[in-house]
Every structure is written in C-alpha cells, then in structure tokens.
PLY file of the C-alpha trace (Angstrom):
ply
format ascii 1.0
element vertex 61
property float x
property float y
property float z
element edge 60
property int vertex1
property int vertex2
end_header
0.19 19.04 6.54
-1.47 20.61 3.66
-0.67 19.45 0.23
-2.43 19.14 -3.42
-3.46 16.01 -5.55
-1.29 15.41 -8.53
-2.34 13.84 -11.69
-1.10 10.31 -12.46
-2.59 9.30 -15.81
-6.35 9.11 -15.28
-6.11 9.24 -11.52
-4.94 11.49 -8.71
-2.28 10.84 -6.19
-0.78 12.35 -3.06
2.99 12.29 -2.43
3.57 11.06 0.92
7.02 12.71 2.50
9.65 10.37 3.30
9.84 10.85 6.95
5.83 10.03 7.29
6.82 6.87 5.49
9.50 5.99 7.75
7.74 7.01 10.77
4.73 4.75 9.76
7.04 1.87 8.53
5.40 1.69 5.33
6.90 -0.20 2.34
6.06 -0.85 -1.16
2.63 -2.61 -0.20
0.06 -0.59 1.76
-3.61 -1.07 2.96
-5.99 1.85 1.98
-9.52 2.26 3.84
-12.21 4.67 4.08
-13.73 5.87 7.28
-16.29 8.42 6.57
-14.76 11.19 4.86
-11.05 10.19 5.61
-8.43 7.77 3.93
-6.61 5.69 5.90
-3.32 4.32 4.60
-1.28 1.91 6.65
1.04 -1.18 6.39
-0.88 -4.41 5.39
-1.76 -6.53 8.24
0.00 -9.85 8.38
-2.85 -12.28 8.70
-0.57 -14.82 10.65
1.55 -12.36 12.59
0.33 -13.50 15.84
-0.43 -17.23 15.66
2.55 -18.50 17.34
1.48 -16.62 20.40
-2.04 -17.87 20.08
-0.95 -21.43 19.60
1.35 -21.07 22.82
-1.49 -19.95 24.82
-4.06 -22.71 23.42
-1.47 -25.64 23.86
1.27 -24.84 26.55
4.38 -26.90 25.98
0 1
1 2
2 3
3 4
4 5
5 6
6 7
7 8
8 9
9 10
10 11
11 12
12 13
13 14
14 15
15 16
16 17
17 18
18 19
19 20
20 21
21 22
22 23
23 24
24 25
25 26
26 27
27 28
28 29
29 30
30 31
31 32
32 33
33 34
34 35
35 36
36 37
37 38
38 39
39 40
40 41
41 42
42 43
43 44
44 45
45 46
46 47
47 48
48 49
49 50
50 51
51 52
52 53
53 54
54 55
55 56
56 57
57 58
58 59
59 60
C-alpha cells in the first residue's frame, strides 16, 4: 500500500488502516524498531508471556 506522511504537530505520521490494525492485532501500545531502511511496527512483546511453559519444562510436577 502506498500512502503519504501527515503532519502531526512538529512531527509526521502515517495513518494505519483498520484492517491492518485488526490483522496484526495492534492495540493502543505498539513497539517500533528500525531495520536498515525499514520501520517495523508490531505489538509489544510481553516479557513474561512464556514463563509458565518454561517453568513447567524446568520443574515438571
């Protein structure tokens, strides 16, 4: 999809279409990174999301 940057105060922004937001399951908070000449927008990683599984493997009940 080709789009344009819009002015937001002293910054510039991109409007993300709702279908993109829904498909990527984005919420109010996002994670942004740069990879070379690309901007990556994704849901933030939940730092403890896999802890239960890791504990189960380390100390089986």
